[in-house]
C-alpha positions as CSV (number, residue, x, y, z in Angstrom):
1,M,8.8,236.7,18.0
2,Q,8.4,232.7,18.4
3,S,9.7,230.1,16.2
4,K,8.5,226.8,18.0
5,N,6.7,224.6,16.0
6,I,6.3,227.0,13.1
7,F,8.5,225.6,10.5
8,I,6.9,222.0,9.3
9,P,9.5,219.6,7.4
10,H,8.4,216.8,5.4
11,E,7.8,213.2,6.6
12,I,8.0,211.0,3.6
13,S,5.0,208.1,4.2
14,Y,6.0,205.6,1.3
15,P,2.3,203.9,1.6
16,L,0.7,207.4,1.1
17,L,3.0,208.2,-1.8
18,W,1.8,204.7,-3.7
19,T,-2.1,205.3,-3.0
20,F,-1.1,208.6,-4.6
21,D,0.1,207.5,-7.4
22,F,-2.2,204.7,-8.1
23,A,-5.7,207.0,-7.3
24,L,-3.8,210.3,-8.8
25,P,-6.2,210.6,-11.9
26,L,-9.1,209.9,-9.8
27,I,-7.4,212.7,-7.2
28,L,-7.5,215.1,-10.0
29,K,-10.8,214.8,-11.2
30,K,-12.7,214.5,-8.4
31,A,-10.9,217.2,-6.4
32,L,-9.5,219.4,-8.9
33,N,-11.9,219.3,-11.7
34,I,-8.6,218.1,-13.9
35,D,-9.8,215.5,-17.1
36,G,-5.9,214.7,-17.8
37,I,-2.6,215.7,-17.6
38,D,-0.8,216.1,-21.6
39,I,3.1,215.8,-21.9
40,D,3.9,215.0,-25.4
41,E,6.7,212.1,-26.2
42,E,9.7,215.1,-26.9
43,D,9.1,216.3,-22.9
44,K,8.9,213.2,-22.0
45,T,11.9,211.9,-22.8
46,R,13.5,214.9,-21.2
47,L,11.9,214.3,-18.0
48,R,12.7,210.8,-18.2
49,S,16.1,211.9,-18.9
50,L,16.5,213.4,-16.1
51,S,15.6,211.0,-13.2
52,S,19.1,210.5,-12.0
53,K,19.7,213.8,-11.8
54,R,19.6,216.9,-9.0
55,I,16.3,218.9,-10.8
56,L,15.1,222.6,-10.1
57,Y,12.0,222.1,-11.1
58,I,10.1,225.9,-11.6
59,S,7.0,226.4,-13.0
60,N,4.5,229.2,-13.5
61,H,1.9,229.6,-10.7
62,P,-1.6,230.5,-12.0
63,S,-3.8,228.8,-9.6
64,T,-3.4,226.3,-6.2
65,I,-3.3,223.2,-8.9
66,E,0.5,223.1,-9.8
67,P,1.8,220.8,-7.2
68,A,-0.3,217.7,-8.0
69,I,0.6,218.9,-12.2
70,A,4.3,218.4,-10.6
71,Y,3.8,215.3,-8.5
72,Y,2.3,213.7,-12.0
73,V,5.7,215.1,-13.9
74,A,7.7,213.6,-11.0
75,N,6.1,210.2,-11.8
76,V,6.6,210.4,-15.4
77,M,10.4,211.5,-14.7
78,G,10.0,208.1,-12.6
79,S,11.4,210.4,-9.0
80,R,10.3,212.2,-6.4
81,F,10.0,215.6,-6.0
82,H,10.5,217.6,-2.7
83,Y,7.8,221.1,-2.5
84,M,8.2,224.2,-0.5
85,A,5.0,225.1,0.1
86,S,3.4,228.4,2.1
87,R,3.1,227.8,5.6
88,N,-0.5,228.8,5.5
89,V,-1.4,226.0,3.4
90,F,-0.5,223.2,6.3
91,N,-3.9,225.1,8.0
92,W,-6.0,224.1,5.9
93,G,-8.7,222.3,6.8
94,L,-8.1,222.3,10.2
95,G,-4.5,220.8,9.7
96,L,-5.7,218.1,7.2
97,A,-4.1,219.3,4.0
98,G,-0.4,219.6,6.3
99,E,-0.7,216.4,7.4
100,I,-1.1,214.8,4.0
101,I,1.3,217.0,2.1
102,K,4.0,216.5,4.4
103,R,3.9,212.9,3.5
104,V,4.5,213.9,-0.1
105,G,7.1,215.3,0.1
106,A,6.2,219.4,1.5
107,F,7.8,221.4,3.5
108,S,6.6,224.6,4.7
109,V,8.3,228.1,3.6
110,L,7.0,231.3,5.3
111,A,5.6,234.2,2.4
112,G,8.0,236.5,1.2
113,G,10.8,233.4,1.8
114,A,12.7,235.0,4.4
115,D,12.7,231.3,6.5
116,K,15.9,230.3,7.5
117,N,14.8,226.8,8.6
118,S,12.8,226.2,5.2
119,I,15.6,227.7,3.3
120,K,18.3,224.5,5.0
121,M,15.7,222.4,4.2
122,A,15.6,223.9,0.6
123,R,19.5,223.3,0.3
124,S,20.0,219.9,1.9
125,V,17.3,218.6,-0.7
126,L,19.5,219.5,-3.9
127,A,22.4,218.7,-2.1
128,Q,21.4,215.1,-2.2
129,K,22.5,212.3,-4.8
130,S,19.3,212.9,-7.0
131,G,17.6,215.3,-5.0
132,K,14.5,217.2,-6.7
133,L,12.8,220.3,-5.5
134,A,10.0,221.5,-6.7
135,I,9.7,225.7,-6.5
136,Y,7.3,228.7,-7.9
137,P,9.5,232.0,-8.9
138,E,6.4,233.9,-8.9
139,G,6.0,233.2,-5.0
140,M,2.1,233.9,-5.8
141,L,-1.1,232.8,-7.3
142,T,-1.5,235.3,-10.6
143,G,-4.8,234.0,-11.5
144,E,-3.3,234.4,-15.1
145,N,-2.6,231.6,-17.3
146,D,-1.0,233.9,-20.0
147,N,0.8,236.0,-17.8
148,L,3.9,235.5,-15.3
149,I,4.2,238.1,-12.8
150,P,8.1,239.1,-12.0
151,F,10.4,236.4,-10.3
152,M,11.5,236.6,-6.6
153,P,15.5,236.5,-7.1
154,G,15.5,233.9,-4.1
155,V,14.5,230.9,-5.8
156,A,17.7,231.7,-7.8
157,Q,20.2,231.8,-4.6
158,I,18.4,228.6,-3.3
159,G,19.6,226.8,-5.7
160,L,23.1,228.8,-6.0
161,W,23.2,227.7,-2.4
162,G,22.2,224.0,-3.0
163,L,24.9,223.5,-5.7
164,E,27.9,225.2,-2.7
165,D,26.8,222.3,-0.9
166,A,26.0,219.2,-3.0
167,L,30.0,220.6,-4.3
168,K,30.8,219.6,-0.8
169,K,29.9,216.4,-1.1
170,D,30.9,215.5,-4.9
171,S,33.2,217.8,-6.7
172,Q,31.6,217.1,-10.0
173,A,27.8,217.9,-8.5
174,D,25.7,220.0,-10.4
175,I,21.9,221.0,-10.4
176,Q,19.8,221.0,-13.7
177,V,17.0,223.9,-14.1
178,L,14.3,222.2,-15.2
179,S,11.8,225.3,-16.0
180,V,7.8,224.1,-17.3
181,F,4.9,225.7,-17.9
182,V,1.9,224.5,-17.3
183,K,-1.0,225.7,-19.5
184,Y,-4.7,224.9,-18.3
185,V,-7.5,224.4,-21.8
186,L,-11.2,224.6,-20.6
187,S,-13.1,221.0,-21.3
188,G,-15.8,221.1,-23.7
189,T,-16.5,222.2,-27.2
190,P,-16.9,226.3,-28.3
191,R,-20.9,225.9,-27.9
192,E,-20.7,224.2,-24.8
193,L,-18.0,226.8,-23.5
194,H,-20.0,229.7,-25.0
195,K,-23.1,228.4,-23.0
196,E,-21.1,227.9,-19.8
197,I,-19.7,231.7,-19.7
198,E,-22.9,233.1,-20.9
199,T,-24.7,231.3,-18.2
200,S,-22.6,232.4,-15.2
201,I,-22.0,236.1,-16.4
202,Q,-25.9,236.1,-16.4
203,K,-25.8,235.3,-12.8
204,I,-23.4,237.6,-12.4
205,E,-25.2,240.5,-14.1
206,K,-28.5,239.2,-11.9
207,K,-26.7,239.9,-8.8
208,L,-25.1,243.5,-10.0
209,N,-29.0,244.2,-11.1
210,I,-27.5,244.8,-14.9
211,T,-30.1,243.9,-17.4
212,S,-28.5,241.7,-19.4
213,N,-28.5,242.5,-23.2
214,M,-28.0,239.0,-25.3
215,K,-27.1,241.5,-28.4
216,N,-24.6,243.1,-26.7
217,N,-20.8,241.5,-27.7
218,L,-19.7,239.4,-24.7
219,L,-16.8,241.9,-24.5
220,N,-18.5,244.6,-23.8
221,R,-20.7,242.6,-21.3
222,F,-18.2,240.9,-19.0
223,I,-15.8,245.1,-19.2
224,E,-19.3,246.3,-18.0
225,V,-19.0,243.8,-14.9
226,G,-15.5,245.3,-14.5
227,K,-16.9,248.9,-14.7
228,I,-19.3,248.3,-12.1
229,L,-17.3,246.9,-9.7
230,L,-14.6,249.2,-10.2
231,E,-17.1,251.9,-9.5
232,N,-18.4,250.4,-6.5
233,A,-15.0,250.0,-5.4
234,E,-14.0,253.9,-5.7
235,R,-17.5,254.7,-3.3
236,D,-16.3,252.3,-0.8
237,Y,-12.8,253.8,-0.3
238,N,-14.0,257.4,-1.3
239,I,-12.3,257.8,-4.4
240,K,-13.5,260.2,-7.1
241,P,-12.1,259.9,-10.1
242,E,-11.0,262.4,-12.6
243,P,-12.6,263.0,-16.2
244,N,-8.9,261.9,-17.4
245,W,-8.6,259.1,-15.8
246,D,-8.6,256.0,-17.6
247,Y,-9.5,252.3,-16.7
248,N,-6.4,251.1,-15.7
249,Y,-5.4,253.9,-13.9
250,R,-8.6,253.6,-11.8
251,A,-7.9,250.4,-11.2
252,G,-4.5,250.6,-10.1
253,R,-6.3,253.2,-7.4
254,V,-8.2,251.0,-6.0
255,R,-5.6,248.4,-6.0
256,H,-3.5,250.4,-3.9
257,E,-5.9,251.8,-1.5
258,A,-7.3,247.9,-0.9
259,L,-3.9,247.2,-0.2
260,N,-3.1,250.0,1.5
261,Q,-6.1,249.2,4.0
262,A,-4.9,246.3,4.4
263,A,-1.1,247.4,5.2
264,H,-2.5,249.7,8.0
265,K,-4.4,246.6,9.6
266,L,-1.6,245.0,9.7
267,G,1.3,247.6,10.5
268,I,3.0,247.5,7.5
269,K,4.5,250.7,5.9
270,F,4.8,250.7,2.5
271,S,6.4,253.7,-0.2
272,E,5.1,255.6,-2.6
273,K,7.4,253.8,-5.1
274,D,6.3,249.9,-4.1
275,D,4.2,248.3,-6.8
276,A,1.1,246.5,-6.2
277,I,3.2,242.7,-6.4
278,H,5.1,244.1,-3.5
279,K,2.5,245.0,-1.1
280,I,0.7,241.6,-2.2
281,R,3.8,239.8,-1.0
282,E,4.6,242.0,1.8
283,I,1.3,241.5,3.1
284,F,0.9,237.7,2.8
285,T,4.3,237.4,4.6
286,V,2.5,239.1,7.6
287,I,-0.4,237.3,7.5
288,D,1.2,233.9,7.1
289,E,3.5,234.4,10.3
290,L,0.5,235.3,12.1
291,E,-1.4,232.2,11.3
292,A,1.7,230.4,11.4
293,G,1.6,231.3,15.3
294,L,4.1,234.1,15.3
295,R,3.7,236.6,17.7
296,N,3.9,240.2,15.4
297,S,3.9,242.7,17.2
298,K,2.6,245.1,14.5
299,A,-0.5,243.1,14.4
300,S,-0.6,240.6,17.5
301,N,-4.0,242.0,18.6
302,L,-5.9,241.0,15.2
303,S,-8.4,238.7,15.6
304,K,-9.6,235.9,12.9
305,D,-12.7,237.5,11.9
306,D,-9.7,240.9,11.3
307,L,-7.6,238.9,9.1
308,S,-10.5,237.7,7.4
309,K,-11.4,241.0,6.5
310,I,-7.9,241.9,5.5
311,K,-8.1,239.2,3.4
312,K,-11.1,240.2,1.3
313,E,-9.1,243.5,1.2
314,V,-6.4,241.8,-0.5
315,E,-8.9,239.7,-2.7
316,R,-10.1,242.9,-3.9
317,A,-7.1,244.5,-5.4
318,Y,-6.6,240.7,-7.0
319,I,-9.6,241.3,-8.9
320,F,-8.3,245.1,-10.4
321,L,-4.6,243.0,-10.9
322,I,-6.4,240.7,-13.0
323,I,-9.2,241.7,-14.6
324,K,-7.2,244.1,-17.3
325,V,-9.2,245.1,-19.7
326,D,-6.2,245.0,-22.5
327,Y,-5.7,241.2,-21.8
328,L,-9.0,240.0,-22.3
329,V,-9.5,242.0,-25.4
330,S,-6.6,241.2,-26.8
331,Y,-6.9,237.3,-27.1
332,P,-10.6,236.9,-26.0
333,S,-10.3,233.1,-25.0
334,A,-12.7,231.2,-22.8
335,E,-10.1,230.5,-20.8
336,R,-9.5,234.2,-20.2
337,F,-12.9,234.8,-19.7
338,M,-13.4,231.9,-17.5
339,E,-10.5,233.8,-15.4
340,W,-12.5,236.8,-15.0
341,I,-15.7,234.7,-14.2
342,Y,-13.9,233.3,-11.3
343,R,-12.7,236.8,-10.0
344,F,-15.9,238.0,-10.3
345,E,-17.8,234.7,-8.2
346,N,-15.2,235.5,-5.2
347,V,-15.8,238.8,-5.0
348,L,-20.2,238.8,-5.2
349,F,-20.1,235.2,-4.0
350,G,-17.3,234.5,-2.1
351,E,-16.8,231.6,-3.6
352,T,-16.3,229.9,-7.2
353,K,-15.7,227.0,-8.5
354,L,-12.8,225.7,-11.2
355,R,-14.6,224.1,-14.4
356,P,-13.3,221.2,-16.0
357,R,-9.8,221.7,-17.7
358,R,-7.0,219.4,-19.1
359,A,-3.7,220.2,-18.3
360,K,-1.0,221.0,-21.0
361,V,2.6,220.5,-19.3
362,T,5.8,221.5,-21.3
363,T,9.1,222.1,-20.8
364,F,12.4,224.0,-21.8
365,E,15.7,222.2,-22.6
366,P,17.8,222.2,-18.7
367,F,20.5,224.3,-17.9
368,G,23.3,223.5,-15.1
369,L,23.4,225.7,-12.2
370,M,27.4,224.8,-12.7
371,E,27.6,227.0,-15.8
372,Y,27.2,230.0,-13.6
373,Y,29.1,229.2,-10.5
374,P,32.6,230.5,-11.6
375,S,30.8,234.0,-12.3
376,Y,28.7,233.0,-8.8
377,K,32.3,233.1,-6.8
378,R,33.1,236.4,-8.1
379,N,30.0,238.1,-8.0
380,K,26.9,236.3,-6.2
381,K,24.4,239.4,-6.7
382,E,25.1,239.6,-10.6
383,T,25.1,236.1,-11.0
384,V,21.4,235.6,-9.3
385,I,20.7,238.5,-11.3
386,K,21.4,236.6,-14.5
387,V,20.5,233.3,-13.6
388,T,17.1,234.9,-12.5
389,E,16.5,236.5,-15.8
390,R,17.4,233.0,-17.4
391,L,14.5,231.7,-15.4
392,R,12.2,234.7,-16.6
393,H,13.4,234.1,-20.2
394,D,13.2,230.4,-20.3
395,M,9.5,230.5,-18.9
396,E,8.1,233.1,-21.3
397,A,9.4,231.3,-24.6
398,L,7.1,228.0,-23.1
399,M,3.8,230.7,-22.3
400,T,4.2,232.1,-25.8
401,N,4.4,228.8,-27.2
402,C,1.2,227.7,-25.5
403,I,-0.9,230.6,-25.9
404,S,-1.9,229.2,-29.1
405,L,-3.8,226.3,-27.2
406,T,-6.4,228.1,-26.9
407,K,-8.9,229.8,-29.3
408,P,-10.2,233.4,-29.2
409,M,-14.5,232.8,-29.6
410,I,-15.4,236.1,-30.2
411,S,-15.9,234.5,-33.7
412,T,-17.9,232.1,-32.0
413,I,-20.6,234.1,-30.8
């Protein structure tokens, strides 16, 4: 493989940073449809107390918007962050996105995290006095604001490596781990949200030639759309469901078939034990390498059109990863309905648009990695697992508290 020009380092531009600071509310609204970011006073006080410390900032990652939220958080903290950004993001907009984000502190990482240059840069950032690194332990977009997928242990490992490097410069060094949860709340009254969801599902039903029955429960209409998309996918993949297969099992079959076909085209081999999250991460790793210019012998002859088709296979797998009936039925908020709509629209129309919303940011009490350093010196692997479990625990606590920020809307229908 080639490695030339694959890693993209950050190139801080203070004039651009100052411009972003001034224009951030406008950028958030015009480019990302964020009406505002809410952080309560207790969290603001916590953030400001960390301004002079080394920080490993971790956050949930349901969408592409979280790095912009992190930039806002850094402003509240009175500091600057560096960001690990997927290598393919630097290609967006014919490379314009990359030219911008690297100047506000982002550097590239290949999907999967096995990127020596990126890891070296991350360690260097954390070793600096007051160095701050934003990173996302889920390692991929999840599409669900009220759920977390398994964390990648590499995040904890990067933090501990960074601490090792920091201690070489300062025997009193520590790195504070700050867990942050971003919860999106749709803008509008219950009546307005109901109308938006109703209008959106009608367009989807029309596309699928479903006769809309306004008397039907909205949940049933969404489930019906999901069922038809599932049946369509089963036909495409020549899957004949057995009578004893429930929806979740059928969705799982489609999900894995889509990913297996994408993997076959990329020359990736999976075992029967590999779950969908592992498969998606592996596929994204190879796609990232190819789009970054690496010559991968297993997939070197694939064209842009081939890669586009593979991405559509992954998108189809994503829809059956996200539209889980229990997730919607258990708490049918407008936000969860909208998550399904985003997936329906992407599959049926090839695009979607983010609706206006506010971002609520909450933080967990940070902890120092120095607390784990003695055990890390004795048993690195076990300590990385322990730190990862703590990250997960803290993030789940934040997520649980944030669920009530949105309300079920069935009673308003």
